[in-house]
C-alpha positions, -999 to 999 in steps of 0.1 A, spaced: -150 466 -532 -138 502 -533 -132 515 -496 -157 542 -505 -186 518 -504 -174 497 -474 -195 494 -442 -187 500 -415 -165 527 -428 -126 522 -425 -113 537 -393 -85 556 -411 -84 571 -445 -57 581 -468 -42 617 -469 -63 645 -479 -60 649 -518 -47 683 -530 -67 682 -563 -99 666 -574 -113 658 -607 -151 663 -601 -183 661 -618 -215 679 -607 -240 654 -593 -270 674 -579 -280 707 -563 -303 707 -534 -319 738 -520 -317 741 -483 -330 769 -460 -320 805 -456 -308 809 -494 -284 779 -491 -280 756 -520 -259 723 -514 -239 714 -545 -229 678 -546 -199 666 -569 -187 630 -574 -149 632 -574 -117 613 -576 -81 620 -565 -67 640 -595 -30 632 -586 -36 595 -583 -54 596 -615 -26 613 -635 1 589 -622 16 564 -644 -10 542 -665 -38 545 -641 -60 564 -664 -53 539 -692 -64 510 -669 -96 528 -661 -103 529 -699 -99 492 -703 -126 466 -701 -133 437 -677 -110 427 -648 -84 452 -655 -108 481 -652 -125 466 -623 -94 463 -603 -84 499 -611 -119 510 -600 -115 493 -568 -83 511 -561 -96 545 -573 -96 571 -544 -134 581 -547 -152 609 -529 -183 630 -526 -178 668 -522 -206 689 -507 -202 726 -512 -226 752 -499 -234 784 -520 -257 812 -510 -279 835 -530 -275 814 -563 -310 804 -576 -296 783 -604 -265 774 -623 -240 779 -638 -225 778 -602 -197 800 -588 -180 780 -560 -146 798 -557 -157 834 -563 -147 836 -600 -152 806 -624 -188 795 -635 -193 758 -635 -221 740 -655 -236 707 -647 -220 689 -677 -184 702 -669 -156 681 -654 -139 704 -630 -105 705 -612 -111 716 -575 -81 723 -553 -89 719 -516 -71 724 -482 -78 714 -447 -104 731 -426 -133 749 -441 -170 750 -447 -171 723 -475 -174 687 -467 -152 658 -483 -166 622 -478 -141 594 -485 -167 569 -474 -205 570 -485 -216 562 -449 -189 578 -429 -182 612 -414 -171 641 -435 -137 658 -435 -141 697 -434 -122 713 -463 -120 746 -480 -122 749 -518 -93 772 -528 -101 770 -566 -126 754 -590 -122 756 -628 -133 736 -658 -107 709 -668 -87 714 -701 -105 703 -734 -75 678 -736 -82 662 -703 -120 660 -704 -123 633 -729 -101 610 -708 -123 616 -678 -155 610 -699 -140 577 -711 -128 564 -678 -163 571 -663 -183 558 -692 -211 532 -687 -206 518 -723 -192 486 -711 -223 478 -692 -249 490 -717 -271 462 -731 -296 462 -759 -330 473 -749 -345 440 -761 -322 420 -737 -336 439 -706 -372 433 -720 -365 397 -724 -349 393 -690 -378 408 -672 -402 387 -693 -384 355 -684 -390 361 -646 -427 352 -651 -435 375 -623 -469 374 -608 -493 405 -608 -482 433 -584 -508 435 -558 -492 457 -532 -460 480 -528 -439 488 -500 -424 522 -495 -397 517 -469 -383 538 -442 -347 542 -453 -342 574 -438 -334 602 -464 -339 581 -497 -361 558 -515 -366 520 -517 -399 505 -530 -408 469 -535 -433 450 -556 -452 419 -543 -482 398 -547 -504 387 -519 -476 366 -504 -458 397 -492 -426 384 -505 -409 410 -530 -403 398 -565 -386 432 -575 -374 465 -561 -377 499 -576 -347 518 -562 -327 504 -533 -316 536 -515 -315 554 -482 -296 579 -462 -260 585 -468 -233 610 -461 -246 635 -433 -280 617 -435 -268 581 -430 -281 584 -393 -316 590 -406 -319 554 -414 -339 533 -386 -312 507 -387 -276 505 -396 -281 473 -416 -315 472 -435 -334 440 -434 -348 438 -469 -364 405 -481 -343 391 -508 -357 356 -509 -368 356 -545 -336 371 -557 -354 401 -570 -341 424 -597 -333 460 -585 -345 486 -611 -329 520 -604 -349 550 -614 -317 572 -617 -281 573 -604 -283 596 -574 -268 576 -543 -298 579 -522 -316 556 -545 -289 526 -546 -270 531 -513 -286 502 -495 -268 476 -519 -235 477 -503 -248 476 -467 -265 441 -470 -240 415 -455 -222 391 -478 -229 411 -509 -263 393 -512 -279 424 -528 -248 432 -550 -251 397 -564 -285 404 -579 -294 417 -612 -294 456 -612 -311 474 -642 -302 513 -646 -308 541 -671 -277 552 -690 -269 587 -675 -239 609 -667 -220 593 -637 -189 599 -617 -165 579 -594 -190 568 -567 -214 553 -594 -186 533 -612 -176 521 -578 -210 507 -573 -209 489 -606 -176 473 -598 -189 462 -566 -220 445 -582 -198 429 -609 -174 419 -583 -201 400 -563 -210 381 -595 -241 404 -599 -253 416 -633 -254 453 -643 -276 460 -671 -275 496 -682 -302 505 -708 -308 534 -732 -344 524 -736 -372 546 -729 -398 519 -718 -395 486 -699 -421 466 -682 -423 441 -654 -457 424 -648 -483 451 -645 -458 480 -640 -445 501 -667 -412 521 -664 -410 552 -685 -381 575 -690 -389 611 -678 -383 636 -706 -362 661 -689 -324 668 -689 -312 665 -654 -303 631 -636 -337 634 -615 -357 644 -648 -344 619 -672 -345 587 -652 -374 559 -649 -408 565 -633 -433 538 -629 -471 534 -634 -484 503 -618 -518 493 -633 -545 478 -609 -549 440 -612 -585 445 -604 -593 473 -627 -595 512 -617 -567 537 -613 -529 530 -611 -502 537 -584 -478 562 -594 -440 560 -585 -423 592 -600 -390 587 -581 -374 622 -582 -387 634 -614 -409 665 -616 -443 659 -626 -440 681 -656 -414 656 -671 -438 626 -668 -452 623 -703 -488 610 -703 -489 609 -665 -523 597 -651 -545 623 -637 -562 603 -611 -543 576 -590 -551 551 -562 -518 560 -545 -486 578 -551 -450 579 -537 -446 617 -537 -417 629 -560 -384 637 -546 -390 631 -509 -414 660 -507 -393 686 -526 -406 715 -545 -405 704 -581 -403 741 -594 -431 738 -619 -469 748 -621 -478 712 -630 -497 695 -603 -495 659 -592 -525 636 -600 -551 633 -573 -555 603 -551 -591 593 -556 -596 567 -528 -594 570 -491 -579 535 -491 -546 547 -504 -521 573 -498 -496 600 -506 -464 584 -492 -436 610 -484 -403 590 -483 -377 612 -463 -356 612 -432 -354 633 -402 -335 655 -396 -326 665 -431 -308 695 -445 -331 700 -473 -364 710 -457 -381 680 -469 -411 677 -471 -418 713 -484 -450 731 -477 -458 732 -513 -455 694 -516 -478 689 -486 -505 713 -500 -505 700 -537 -508 663 -528 -546 661 -523 -570 633 -517 -565 602 -496 -541 604 -466 -505 616 -462 -482 591 -448 -446 598 -437 -420 570 -437 -402 591 -411 -431 587 -388 -420 559 -365 -445 566 -335 -471 541 -346 -445 514 -359 -470 485 -361 -439 463 -367 -424 470 -334 -390 477 -351 -391 516 -348 -397 520 -385 -421 537 -407 -425 513 -436 -457 522 -456 -480 499 -475 -497 508 -507 -524 486 -524 -558 488 -541 -580 468 -515 -571 484 -483 -559 451 -468 -545 449 -432 -509 461 -427 -489 430 -439 -464 411 -417 -435 391 -428 -444 355 -439 -409 343 -426 -418 352 -390 -386 371 -386 -394 402 -365 -365 421 -380 -377 417 -416 -387 447 -434 -419 429 -448 -432 438 -413 -449 471 -425 -460 497 -403 -487 520 -418 
């Protein structure tokens, strides 16, 4: 496994890289006019040495071995007074979301370099940032391509159908800090699939209620990722003995960078299966996963509509997509996992209304977070039913100091773990 994903984080890291090849990952608005730009990055000097880039363009074990040795980073850069891209991070060059950029850094500064997904940042200064040459960009594209793991859409559909999954009778929206993990189960309260498997990372790692999450993986459930942002898959490497990495992972084909191919290598190295799909629709039992119709990573991933096994309105799980990008979104729902941790989705489109007091609008976020989640706009626009925060750990029916939330159609009592293990995350809280 790449050291970027190891937990606990290594006590020592290599020398600070002088140059990074980086790809824009996400822009998150904060307070006081601050926007946090996140880049997935690799050590440019390491990449340019010898045959390393060639090894990363191969397939199979040679590529995976190279990925595991690749110095991988996340870089956070704060900009102020810029409401949208293209972004200027060095005072001169404009950077677009699709660009590969070369970033030069030095010790000490206001930007934050993470050599490990769960560890502390190194403070750095960005001294220059500019798009890479037209000759270098194709090599970076190829070395970070997901094509090796893309499977035919029908193969994904056949795999999910082969599971013979029971009807989804309830969902759990887990307290994983600043991130999202949702499970599907029947009345047994044993998950048979997960929709996202994330949680707090980087500066938000400590928003998690526990260093090691205690998810139920008894049924060897598949993990379906809505999209590739790390707070939606980061729990995988945390589970001891690679138990979660050894499962089947299904993900949309999107643009990725070093941290994401490190995850794929970890899955394959644990004898797990990575199925990347270009498909626009897959289904599992009474859940249908649609591709959102936007262009960004958030707005082009999967969202899920779970139909009621008893008749009536569905549950809506939009992941991080704006409601304006959920084509044929239901107007009325029994419950909803609020989009993007309660962020403002920057569109006049309103969310569907919860029609039942049985169910809830669940906000999955961690405290403290640097993004101001949940926003006032999100609080005001999610009407009907109750609002539940996974960050609310005061009631903690499980006794674990967590805020795991329960969604169903019948208003059943808050479930407890059938295994009897008090630490198990199937002991829900609210």
